[in-house]
N, CA, C, O and the ligand as a Tripos MOL2 file, in Angstrom:
@<TRIPOS>MOLECULE
protein
  269   267    68     0     0
PROTEIN
NO_CHARGES

@<TRIPOS>ATOM
      1 N          60.9780  127.7590 -154.7200 N.3       1 MET1
      2 CA         60.3750  126.9680 -155.7850 C.3       1 MET1
      3 C          59.4210  125.9330 -155.1860 C.2       1 MET1
      4 O          59.7670  125.2290 -154.2370 O.2       1 MET1
      5 N          58.2260  125.8530 -155.7510 N.am      2 LYS2
      6 CA         57.2240  124.9200 -155.2270 C.3       2 LYS2
      7 C          57.3930  123.5660 -155.9130 C.2       2 LYS2
      8 O          57.3770  123.4780 -157.1410 O.2       2 LYS2
      9 N          57.5520  122.5260 -155.1250 N.am      3 VAL3
     10 CA         57.6630  121.1870 -155.7030 C.3       3 VAL3
     11 C          56.6130  120.2730 -155.0700 C.2       3 VAL3
     12 O          56.1490  120.5070 -153.9540 O.2       3 VAL3
     13 N          56.2610  119.2510 -155.8000 N.am      4 HIS4
     14 CA         55.2780  118.2870 -155.3190 C.3       4 HIS4
     15 C          55.7650  117.6510 -154.0190 C.2       4 HIS4
     16 O          56.9560  117.3900 -153.8510 O.2       4 HIS4
     17 N          54.8260  117.4040 -153.1000 N.am      5 HIS5
     18 CA         55.2180  116.9000 -151.7800 C.3       5 HIS5
     19 C          55.9340  115.5540 -151.8180 C.2       5 HIS5
     20 O          56.6440  115.2010 -150.8760 O.2       5 HIS5
     21 N          55.7490  114.7980 -152.9070 N.am      6 SER6
     22 CA         56.3890  113.4780 -152.9780 C.3       6 SER6
     23 C          57.8670  113.5740 -153.3560 C.2       6 SER6
     24 O          58.6010  112.5890 -153.2710 O.2       6 SER6
     25 N          58.2960  114.7650 -153.7720 N.am      7 ILE7
     26 CA         59.6930  114.9230 -154.1830 C.3       7 ILE7
     27 C          60.5160  115.4360 -153.0070 C.2       7 ILE7
     28 O          60.6280  116.6390 -152.7750 O.2       7 ILE7
     29 N          61.0880  114.4840 -152.2760 N.am      8 ALA8
     30 CA         61.9510  114.8310 -151.1480 C.3       8 ALA8
     31 C          63.3920  114.9420 -151.6440 C.2       8 ALA8
     32 O          63.7710  114.3300 -152.6420 O.2       8 ALA8
     33 N          64.1810  115.7310 -150.9270 N.am      9 ALA9
     34 CA         65.5810  115.9220 -151.3140 C.3       9 ALA9
     35 C          66.3090  114.5810 -151.4140 C.2       9 ALA9
     36 O          67.1340  114.3760 -152.3050 O.2       9 ALA9
     37 N          65.9910  113.6640 -150.4780 N.am     10 GLU10
     38 CA         66.6730  112.3580 -150.4950 C.3      10 GLU10
     39 C          66.3630  111.6020 -151.7900 C.2      10 GLU10
     40 O          67.2180  110.9180 -152.3530 O.2      10 GLU10
     41 N          65.1220  111.7450 -152.2400 N.am     11 ARG11
     42 CA         64.7050  111.0450 -153.4590 C.3      11 ARG11
     43 C          65.4890  111.5930 -154.6640 C.2      11 ARG11
     44 O          65.8960  110.8350 -155.5450 O.2      11 ARG11
     45 N          65.6900  112.8970 -154.6910 N.am     12 VAL12
     46 CA         66.4280  113.5080 -155.7910 C.3      12 VAL12
     47 C          67.9030  113.1410 -155.7080 C.2      12 VAL12
     48 O          68.5300  112.8440 -156.7250 O.2      12 VAL12
     49 N          68.4630  113.1610 -154.4880 N.am     13 GLN13
     50 CA         69.8640  112.7850 -154.3180 C.3      13 GLN13
     51 C          70.1030  111.3560 -154.7850 C.2      13 GLN13
     52 O          71.1100  111.0570 -155.4260 O.2      13 GLN13
     53 N          69.1550  110.4750 -154.4520 N.am     14 GLU14
     54 CA         69.2680  109.0770 -154.8430 C.3      14 GLU14
     55 C          69.2770  108.9710 -156.3720 C.2      14 GLU14
     56 O          70.0270  108.1770 -156.9400 O.2      14 GLU14
     57 N          68.4500  109.7660 -157.0220 N.am     15 ALA15
     58 CA         68.3750  109.7440 -158.4860 C.3      15 ALA15
     59 C          69.6710  110.2640 -159.1050 C.2      15 ALA15
     60 O          70.1260  109.7400 -160.1210 O.2      15 ALA15
     61 N          70.2640  111.2870 -158.5000 N.am     16 VAL16
     62 CA         71.5250  111.8340 -159.0130 C.3      16 VAL16
     63 C          72.6280  110.7820 -158.8980 C.2      16 VAL16
     64 O          73.4370  110.6190 -159.8110 O.2      16 VAL16
     65 N          72.6550  110.0700 -157.7670 N.am     17 LYS17
     66 CA         73.6520  109.0020 -157.5770 C.3      17 LYS17
     67 C          73.4650  107.9060 -158.6160 C.2      17 LYS17
     68 O          74.4270  107.4030 -159.1960 O.2      17 LYS17
     69 N          72.2130  107.5490 -158.8340 N.am     18 ARG18
     70 CA         71.8970  106.4980 -159.8040 C.3      18 ARG18
     71 C          72.3300  106.9370 -161.2070 C.2      18 ARG18
     72 O          72.8520  106.1360 -161.9810 O.2      18 ARG18
     73 N          72.1130  108.1970 -161.5200 N.am     19 ALA19
     74 CA         72.4980  108.7120 -162.8380 C.3      19 ALA19
     75 C          74.0090  108.6430 -163.0160 C.2      19 ALA19
     76 O          74.5000  108.3480 -164.1050 O.2      19 ALA19
     77 N          74.7450  108.9180 -161.9380 N.am     20 ALA20
     78 CA         76.2080  108.9120 -162.0150 C.3      20 ALA20
     79 C          76.7460  107.4960 -162.1890 C.2      20 ALA20
     80 O          77.8050  107.2980 -162.7840 O.2      20 ALA20
     81 N          76.0110  106.5080 -161.6670 N.am     21 ALA21
     82 CA         76.4800  105.1260 -161.6850 C.3      21 ALA21
     83 C          75.9560  104.3350 -162.8790 C.2      21 ALA21
     84 O          76.3080  103.1670 -163.0480 O.2      21 ALA21
     85 N          75.1280  104.9490 -163.7000 N.am     22 SER22
     86 CA         74.5230  104.2280 -164.8190 C.3      22 SER22
     87 C          74.2840  105.1870 -165.9670 C.2      22 SER22
     88 O          74.7340  106.3330 -165.9470 O.2      22 SER22
     89 N          73.5740  104.7050 -166.9590 N.am     23 LEU23
     90 CA         73.2530  105.5590 -168.0960 C.3      23 LEU23
     91 C          71.8610  106.1720 -167.9550 C.2      23 LEU23
     92 O          71.3420  106.7820 -168.8900 O.2      23 LEU23
     93 N          71.2650  106.0030 -166.7780 N.am     24 ASP24
     94 CA         69.9480  106.5840 -166.5460 C.3      24 ASP24
     95 C          70.0250  108.1060 -166.5380 C.2      24 ASP24
     96 O          71.0150  108.6900 -166.0970 O.2      24 ASP24
     97 N          68.9810  108.7270 -167.0270 N.am     25 ASP25
     98 CA         68.8660  110.1820 -166.9610 C.3      25 ASP25
     99 C          67.5360  110.5220 -166.2890 C.2      25 ASP25
    100 O          66.5740  110.9070 -166.9530 O.2      25 ASP25
    101 N          67.4950  110.3750 -164.9710 N.am     26 PRO26
    102 CA         66.2290  110.6080 -164.2790 C.3      26 PRO26
    103 C          65.8810  112.0860 -164.1610 C.2      26 PRO26
    104 O          66.7470  112.9570 -164.0680 O.2      26 PRO26
    105 N          64.5970  112.3240 -164.1700 N.am     27 GLY27
    106 CA         64.0950  113.6760 -163.9590 C.3      27 GLY27
    107 C          62.8000  113.5980 -163.1820 C.2      27 GLY27
    108 O          62.2050  112.5280 -163.0510 O.2      27 GLY27
    109 N          62.3670  114.7360 -162.6670 N.am     28 PHE28
    110 CA         61.1410  114.7710 -161.8750 C.3      28 PHE28
    111 C          60.2290  115.8910 -162.3400 C.2      28 PHE28
    112 O          60.6770  116.9720 -162.7220 O.2      28 PHE28
    113 N          58.9310  115.6010 -162.2960 N.am     29 CYS29
    114 CA         57.9530  116.6480 -162.5520 C.3      29 CYS29
    115 C          57.5730  117.2540 -161.2030 C.2      29 CYS29
    116 O          57.0620  116.5560 -160.3270 O.2      29 CYS29
    117 N          57.8190  118.5390 -161.0400 N.am     30 VAL30
    118 CA         57.5230  119.1690 -159.7450 C.3      30 VAL30
    119 C          56.0370  119.4690 -159.5780 C.2      30 VAL30
    120 O          55.5940  119.8260 -158.4870 O.2      30 VAL30
    121 N          55.2590  119.3250 -160.6680 N.am     31 ALA31
    122 CA         53.8190  119.5800 -160.5780 C.3      31 ALA31
    123 C          53.0630  118.3610 -160.0560 C.2      31 ALA31
    124 O          52.1960  118.4970 -159.1920 O.2      31 ALA31
    125 N          53.3840  117.1660 -160.5740 N.am     32 CYS32
    126 CA         52.6330  115.9760 -160.1810 C.3      32 CYS32
    127 C          53.4770  114.9480 -159.4380 C.2      32 CYS32
    128 O          52.9350  113.9880 -158.8920 O.2      32 CYS32
    129 N          54.8070  115.1350 -159.4070 N.am     33 GLY33
    130 CA         55.6610  114.2200 -158.6590 C.3      33 GLY33
    131 C          56.1320  113.0260 -159.4570 C.2      33 GLY33
    132 O          56.8170  112.1600 -158.9130 O.2      33 GLY33
    133 N          55.7850  112.9530 -160.7370 N.am     34 ALA34
    134 CA         56.1910  111.8170 -161.5540 C.3      34 ALA34
    135 C          57.6980  111.8150 -161.7740 C.2      34 ALA34
    136 O          58.3190  112.8610 -161.9620 O.2      34 ALA34
    137 N          58.2770  110.5990 -161.7450 N.am     35 GLU35
    138 CA         59.6990  110.4570 -162.0770 C.3      35 GLU35
    139 C          59.7690  109.9500 -163.5030 C.2      35 GLU35
    140 O          59.0430  109.0270 -163.8720 O.2      35 GLU35
    141 N          60.6390  110.5480 -164.3100 N.am     36 THR36
    142 CA         60.7510  110.1400 -165.7010 C.3      36 THR36
    143 C          62.2040  109.8230 -166.0240 C.2      36 THR36
    144 O          63.1150  110.1640 -165.2700 O.2      36 THR36
    145 N          62.4010  109.1630 -167.1610 N.am     37 GLU37
    146 CA         63.7450  108.8290 -167.6250 C.3      37 GLU37
    147 C          64.0120  109.5570 -168.9300 C.2      37 GLU37
    148 O          63.0900  110.0330 -169.5930 O.2      37 GLU37
    149 N          65.2980  109.6370 -169.2920 N.am     38 GLY38
    150 CA         65.6440  110.2600 -170.5590 C.3      38 GLY38
    151 C          65.5770  111.7780 -170.5010 C.2      38 GLY38
    152 O          65.3140  112.4380 -171.5070 O.2      38 GLY38
    153 N          65.8170  112.3210 -169.3220 N.am     39 VAL39
    154 CA         65.8100  113.7720 -169.1290 C.3      39 VAL39
    155 C          67.2480  114.2440 -168.9450 C.2      39 VAL39
    156 O          67.9820  113.6800 -168.1340 O.2      39 VAL39
    157 N          67.6510  115.2470 -169.6700 N.am     40 GLU40
    158 CA         69.0090  115.7580 -169.4930 C.3      40 GLU40
    159 C          69.1910  116.2580 -168.0600 C.2      40 GLU40
    160 O          68.2520  116.7850 -167.4630 O.2      40 GLU40
    161 N          70.4100  116.0930 -167.5030 N.am     41 PRO41
    162 CA         70.6450  116.5000 -166.1050 C.3      41 PRO41
    163 C          70.2950  117.9640 -165.8370 C.2      41 PRO41
    164 O          69.8650  118.3150 -164.7390 O.2      41 PRO41
    165 N          70.4830  118.8210 -166.8540 N.am     42 ASP42
    166 CA         70.2160  120.2560 -166.6510 C.3      42 ASP42
    167 C          68.8730  120.6890 -167.2510 C.2      42 ASP42
    168 O          68.6360  121.8730 -167.4910 O.2      42 ASP42
    169 N          68.0050  119.7010 -167.4850 N.am     43 ALA43
    170 CA         66.6920  120.0190 -168.0530 C.3      43 ALA43
    171 C          65.9120  120.9400 -167.1190 C.2      43 ALA43
    172 O          66.0260  120.8640 -165.8960 O.2      43 ALA43
    173 N          65.1210  121.8060 -167.7310 N.am     44 CYS44
    174 CA         64.3980  122.8060 -166.9560 C.3      44 CYS44
    175 C          63.0690  123.0940 -167.6460 C.2      44 CYS44
    176 O          63.0430  123.5000 -168.8080 O.2      44 CYS44
    177 N          61.9590  122.8810 -166.9230 N.am     45 LYS45
    178 CA         60.6310  123.1860 -167.4520 C.3      45 LYS45
    179 C          60.2860  122.4220 -168.7270 C.2      45 LYS45
    180 O          59.7000  122.9770 -169.6560 O.2      45 LYS45
    181 N          60.6560  121.1450 -168.7610 N.am     46 TYR46
    182 CA         60.2300  120.3050 -169.8720 C.3      46 TYR46
    183 C          58.7850  119.8890 -169.6350 C.2      46 TYR46
    184 O          58.3110  119.8700 -168.4990 O.2      46 TYR46
    185 N          58.0920  119.5570 -170.7160 N.am     47 GLU47
    186 CA         56.6980  119.1430 -170.5780 C.3      47 GLU47
    187 C          56.6160  117.7430 -169.9780 C.2      47 GLU47
    188 O          57.3390  116.8370 -170.3930 O.2      47 GLU47
    189 N          55.7410  117.5760 -169.0130 N.am     48 CYS48
    190 CA         55.5630  116.2970 -168.3340 C.3      48 CYS48
    191 C          54.6620  115.3870 -169.1460 C.2      48 CYS48
    192 O          53.6080  115.8070 -169.6240 O.2      48 CYS48
    193 N          55.0900  114.1160 -169.3040 N.am     49 GLU49
    194 CA         54.2810  113.1650 -170.0560 C.3      49 GLU49
    195 C          53.0570  112.7330 -169.2720 C.2      49 GLU49
    196 O          52.0760  112.2740 -169.8580 O.2      49 GLU49
    197 N          53.1020  112.8730 -167.9570 N.am     50 SER50
    198 CA         51.9820  112.4460 -167.1300 C.3      50 SER50
    199 C          50.9010  113.5050 -166.9990 C.2      50 SER50
    200 O          49.7160  113.2040 -167.1410 O.2      50 SER50
    201 N          51.3000  114.7470 -166.7280 N.am     51 CYS51
    202 CA         50.2950  115.7780 -166.4540 C.3      51 CYS51
    203 C          50.2860  116.9170 -167.4730 C.2      51 CYS51
    204 O          49.3760  117.7460 -167.4720 O.2      51 CYS51
    205 N          51.3070  116.9590 -168.3490 N.am     52 GLY52
    206 CA         51.3040  117.9720 -169.3880 C.3      52 GLY52
    207 C          51.8460  119.3310 -168.9740 C.2      52 GLY52
    208 O          51.9610  120.2390 -169.7960 O.2      52 GLY52
    209 N          52.1770  119.4660 -167.6990 N.am     53 GLU53
    210 CA         52.7060  120.7500 -167.2180 C.3      53 GLU53
    211 C          54.1800  120.8980 -167.6180 C.2      53 GLU53
    212 O          54.9130  119.9110 -167.6560 O.2      53 GLU53
    213 N          54.6080  122.1160 -167.9120 N.am     54 PRO54
    214 CA         56.0400  122.3370 -168.1960 C.3      54 PRO54
    215 C          56.8150  122.4020 -166.8940 C.2      54 PRO54
    216 O          57.2990  123.4610 -166.4950 O.2      54 PRO54
    217 N          56.9270  121.2540 -166.2360 N.am     55 ALA55
    218 CA         57.4530  121.2480 -164.8670 C.3      55 ALA55
    219 C          58.4640  120.1340 -164.6160 C.2      55 ALA55
    220 O          58.7170  119.7670 -163.4690 O.2      55 ALA55
    221 N          59.0480  119.5910 -165.7080 N.am     56 VAL56
    222 CA         60.0210  118.5130 -165.5360 C.3      56 VAL56
    223 C          61.4410  119.0960 -165.4590 C.2      56 VAL56
    224 O          61.8660  119.8700 -166.3170 O.2      56 VAL56
    225 N          62.1470  118.6980 -164.4120 N.am     57 TYR57
    226 CA         63.5330  119.1320 -164.2200 C.3      57 TYR57
    227 C          64.4320  117.9180 -164.1390 C.2      57 TYR57
    228 O          64.0400  116.8910 -163.5860 O.2      57 TYR57
    229 N          65.6450  118.0250 -164.6910 N.am     58 GLY58
    230 CA         66.6250  116.9680 -164.5310 C.3      58 GLY58
    231 C          66.9850  116.8410 -163.0660 C.2      58 GLY58
    232 O          66.9070  117.8160 -162.3180 O.2      58 GLY58
    233 N          67.3840  115.6300 -162.6420 N.am     59 ALA59
    234 CA         67.6620  115.3930 -161.2270 C.3      59 ALA59
    235 C          68.7390  116.3460 -160.6830 C.2      59 ALA59
    236 O          68.5950  116.8970 -159.5920 O.2      59 ALA59
    237 N          69.8060  116.5300 -161.4480 N.am     60 GLU60
    238 CA         70.8900  117.4210 -160.9910 C.3      60 GLU60
    239 C          70.4070  118.8550 -160.8440 C.2      60 GLU60
    240 O          70.6980  119.5370 -159.8610 O.2      60 GLU60
    241 N          69.6620  119.2880 -161.8480 N.am     61 GLU61
    242 CA         69.1330  120.6470 -161.8400 C.3      61 GLU61
    243 C          68.2110  120.8530 -160.6410 C.2      61 GLU61
    244 O          68.2630  121.8840 -159.9700 O.2      61 GLU61
    245 N          67.3730  119.8630 -160.3880 N.am     62 LEU62
    246 CA         66.4180  119.9770 -159.2920 C.3      62 LEU62
    247 C          67.1420  119.9910 -157.9440 C.2      62 LEU62
    248 O          66.7550  120.7210 -157.0300 O.2      62 LEU62
    249 N          68.1910  119.1830 -157.8300 N.am     63 LEU63
    250 CA         68.9410  119.1350 -156.5720 C.3      63 LEU63
    251 C          69.5300  120.5110 -156.2560 C.2      63 LEU63
    252 O          69.4980  120.9600 -155.1100 O.2      63 LEU63
    253 N          70.0590  121.1660 -157.2690 N.am     64 VAL64
    254 CA         70.6260  122.5090 -157.0860 C.3      64 VAL64
    255 C          69.5430  123.4790 -156.6190 C.2      64 VAL64
    256 O          69.7720  124.3200 -155.7500 O.2      64 VAL64
    257 N          68.3600  123.3430 -157.2140 N.am     65 ARG65
    258 CA         67.2730  124.2700 -156.8870 C.3      65 ARG65
    259 C          66.6810  124.0040 -155.5080 C.2      65 ARG65
    260 O          66.1480  124.9120 -154.8690 O.2      65 ARG65
    261 N          66.7760  122.7570 -155.0540 N.am     66 LEU66
    262 CA         66.2240  122.4180 -153.7420 C.3      66 LEU66
    263 C          67.1760  122.8110 -152.6320 C.2      66 LEU66
    264 O          66.7620  123.0120 -151.4900 O.2      66 LEU66
    265 N          68.4550  122.9220 -152.9680 N.am     67 ALA67
    266 CA         69.4790  123.1800 -151.9480 C.3      67 ALA67
    267 C          69.3280  124.5780 -151.3440 C.2      67 ALA67
    268 O          70.1060  124.9600 -150.4710 O.2      67 ALA67
    269 ZN         53.7100  116.0290 -164.1900 Zn       68 ZN68
@<TRIPOS>BOND
     1     1     2 1
     2     2     3 1
     3     3     4 2
     4     3     5 am
     5     5     6 1
     6     6     7 1
     7     7     8 2
     8     7     9 am
     9     9    10 1
    10    10    11 1
    11    11    12 2
    12    11    13 am
    13    13    14 1
    14    14    15 1
    15    15    16 2
    16    15    17 am
    17    17    18 1
    18    18    19 1
    19    19    20 2
    20    19    21 am
    21    21    22 1
    22    22    23 1
    23    23    24 2
    24    23    25 am
    25    25    26 1
    26    26    27 1
    27    27    28 2
    28    27    29 am
    29    29    30 1
    30    30    31 1
    31    31    32 2
    32    31    33 am
    33    33    34 1
    34    34    35 1
    35    35    36 2
    36    35    37 am
    37    37    38 1
    38    38    39 1
    39    39    40 2
    40    39    41 am
    41    41    42 1
    42    42    43 1
    43    43    44 2
    44    43    45 am
    45    45    46 1
    46    46    47 1
    47    47    48 2
    48    47    49 am
    49    49    50 1
    50    50    51 1
    51    51    52 2
    52    51    53 am
    53    53    54 1
    54    54    55 1
    55    55    56 2
    56    55    57 am
    57    57    58 1
    58    58    59 1
    59    59    60 2
    60    59    61 am
    61    61    62 1
    62    62    63 1
    63    63    64 2
    64    63    65 am
    65    65    66 1
    66    66    67 1
    67    67    68 2
    68    67    69 am
    69    69    70 1
    70    70    71 1
    71    71    72 2
    72    71    73 am
    73    73    74 1
    74    74    75 1
    75    75    76 2
    76    75    77 am
    77    77    78 1
    78    78    79 1
    79    79    80 2
    80    79    81 am
    81    81    82 1
    82    82    83 1
    83    83    84 2
    84    83    85 am
    85    85    86 1
    86    86    87 1
    87    87    88 2
    88    87    89 am
    89    89    90 1
    90    90    91 1
    91    91    92 2
    92    91    93 am
    93    93    94 1
    94    94    95 1
    95    95    96 2
    96    95    97 am
    97    97    98 1
    98    98    99 1
    99    99   100 2
   100    99   101 am
   101   101   102 1
   102   102   103 1
   103   103   104 2
   104   103   105 am
   105   105   106 1
   106   106   107 1
   107   107   108 2
   108   107   109 am
   109   109   110 1
   110   110   111 1
   111   111   112 2
   112   111   113 am
   113   113   114 1
   114   114   115 1
   115   115   116 2
   116   115   117 am
   117   117   118 1
   118   118   119 1
   119   119   120 2
   120   119   121 am
   121   121   122 1
   122   122   123 1
   123   123   124 2
   124   123   125 am
   125   125   126 1
   126   126   127 1
   127   127   128 2
   128   127   129 am
   129   129   130 1
   130   130   131 1
   131   131   132 2
   132   131   133 am
   133   133   134 1
   134   134   135 1
   135   135   136 2
   136   135   137 am
   137   137   138 1
   138   138   139 1
   139   139   140 2
   140   139   141 am
   141   141   142 1
   142   142   143 1
   143   143   144 2
   144   143   145 am
   145   145   146 1
   146   146   147 1
   147   147   148 2
   148   147   149 am
   149   149   150 1
   150   150   151 1
   151   151   152 2
   152   151   153 am
   153   153   154 1
   154   154   155 1
   155   155   156 2
   156   155   157 am
   157   157   158 1
   158   158   159 1
   159   159   160 2
   160   159   161 am
   161   161   162 1
   162   162   163 1
   163   163   164 2
   164   163   165 am
   165   165   166 1
   166   166   167 1
   167   167   168 2
   168   167   169 am
   169   169   170 1
   170   170   171 1
   171   171   172 2
   172   171   173 am
   173   173   174 1
   174   174   175 1
   175   175   176 2
   176   175   177 am
   177   177   178 1
   178   178   179 1
   179   179   180 2
   180   179   181 am
   181   181   182 1
   182   182   183 1
   183   183   184 2
   184   183   185 am
   185   185   186 1
   186   186   187 1
   187   187   188 2
   188   187   189 am
   189   189   190 1
   190   190   191 1
   191   191   192 2
   192   191   193 am
   193   193   194 1
   194   194   195 1
   195   195   196 2
   196   195   197 am
   197   197   198 1
   198   198   199 1
   199   199   200 2
   200   199   201 am
   201   201   202 1
   202   202   203 1
   203   203   204 2
   204   203   205 am
   205   205   206 1
   206   206   207 1
   207   207   208 2
   208   207   209 am
   209   209   210 1
   210   210   211 1
   211   211   212 2
   212   211   213 am
   213   213   214 1
   214   214   215 1
   215   215   216 2
   216   215   217 am
   217   217   218 1
   218   218   219 1
   219   219   220 2
   220   219   221 am
   221   221   222 1
   222   222   223 1
   223   223   224 2
   224   223   225 am
   225   225   226 1
   226   226   227 1
   227   227   228 2
   228   227   229 am
   229   229   230 1
   230   230   231 1
   231   231   232 2
   232   231   233 am
   233   233   234 1
   234   234   235 1
   235   235   236 2
   236   235   237 am
   237   237   238 1
   238   238   239 1
   239   239   240 2
   240   239   241 am
   241   241   242 1
   242   242   243 1
   243   243   244 2
   244   243   245 am
   245   245   246 1
   246   246   247 1
   247   247   248 2
   248   247   249 am
   249   249   250 1
   250   250   251 1
   251   251   252 2
   252   251   253 am
   253   253   254 1
   254   254   255 1
   255   255   256 2
   256   255   257 am
   257   257   258 1
   258   258   259 1
   259   259   260 2
   260   259   261 am
   261   261   262 1
   262   262   263 1
   263   263   264 2
   264   263   265 am
   265   265   266 1
   266   266   267 1
   267   267   268 2
@<TRIPOS>SUBSTRUCTURE
     1 MET1         2 RESIDUE 1 A MET
     2 LYS2         6 RESIDUE 1 A LYS
     3 VAL3        10 RESIDUE 1 A VAL
     4 HIS4        14 RESIDUE 1 A HIS
     5 HIS5        18 RESIDUE 1 A HIS
     6 SER6        22 RESIDUE 1 A SER
     7 ILE7        26 RESIDUE 1 A ILE
     8 ALA8        30 RESIDUE 1 A ALA
     9 ALA9        34 RESIDUE 1 A ALA
    10 GLU10       38 RESIDUE 1 A GLU
    11 ARG11       42 RESIDUE 1 A ARG
    12 VAL12       46 RESIDUE 1 A VAL
    13 GLN13       50 RESIDUE 1 A GLN
    14 GLU14       54 RESIDUE 1 A GLU
    15 ALA15       58 RESIDUE 1 A ALA
    16 VAL16       62 RESIDUE 1 A VAL
    17 LYS17       66 RESIDUE 1 A LYS
    18 ARG18       70 RESIDUE 1 A ARG
    19 ALA19       74 RESIDUE 1 A ALA
    20 ALA20       78 RESIDUE 1 A ALA
    21 ALA21       82 RESIDUE 1 A ALA
    22 SER22       86 RESIDUE 1 A SER
    23 LEU23       90 RESIDUE 1 A LEU
    24 ASP24       94 RESIDUE 1 A ASP
    25 ASP25       98 RESIDUE 1 A ASP
    26 PRO26      102 RESIDUE 1 A PRO
    27 GLY27      106 RESIDUE 1 A GLY
    28 PHE28      110 RESIDUE 1 A PHE
    29 CYS29      114 RESIDUE 1 A CYS
    30 VAL30      118 RESIDUE 1 A VAL
    31 ALA31      122 RESIDUE 1 A ALA
    32 CYS32      126 RESIDUE 1 A CYS
    33 GLY33      130 RESIDUE 1 A GLY
    34 ALA34      134 RESIDUE 1 A ALA
    35 GLU35      138 RESIDUE 1 A GLU
    36 THR36      142 RESIDUE 1 A THR
    37 GLU37      146 RESIDUE 1 A GLU
    38 GLY38      150 RESIDUE 1 A GLY
    39 VAL39      154 RESIDUE 1 A VAL
    40 GLU40      158 RESIDUE 1 A GLU
    41 PRO41      162 RESIDUE 1 A PRO
    42 ASP42      166 RESIDUE 1 A ASP
    43 ALA43      170 RESIDUE 1 A ALA
    44 CYS44      174 RESIDUE 1 A CYS
    45 LYS45      178 RESIDUE 1 A LYS
    46 TYR46      182 RESIDUE 1 A TYR
    47 GLU47      186 RESIDUE 1 A GLU
    48 CYS48      190 RESIDUE 1 A CYS
    49 GLU49      194 RESIDUE 1 A GLU
    50 SER50      198 RESIDUE 1 A SER
    51 CYS51      202 RESIDUE 1 A CYS
    52 GLY52      206 RESIDUE 1 A GLY
    53 GLU53      210 RESIDUE 1 A GLU
    54 PRO54      214 RESIDUE 1 A PRO
    55 ALA55      218 RESIDUE 1 A ALA
    56 VAL56      222 RESIDUE 1 A VAL
    57 TYR57      226 RESIDUE 1 A TYR
    58 GLY58      230 RESIDUE 1 A GLY
    59 ALA59      234 RESIDUE 1 A ALA
    60 GLU60      238 RESIDUE 1 A GLU
    61 GLU61      242 RESIDUE 1 A GLU
    62 LEU62      246 RESIDUE 1 A LEU
    63 LEU63      250 RESIDUE 1 A LEU
    64 VAL64      254 RESIDUE 1 A VAL
    65 ARG65      258 RESIDUE 1 A ARG
    66 LEU66      262 RESIDUE 1 A LEU
    67 ALA67      266 RESIDUE 1 A ALA
    68 ZN68       269 GROUP 0 **** ****
């Protein structure tokens, strides 16, 4: 899976930890690298508010795919 160069595994892991410790629902757009909130953990190919691409994944989902 191709992801934006700014999305490192550590960055996604950090977001998953943050989600577990709070009510945040972080997600990432793999097309432009934008981090968004209010994304379900298992979100897949949601439309990005920044670039419009259907490339937003929930942090948990993305971590599984990067592994
Ligand atoms: Zn985007």
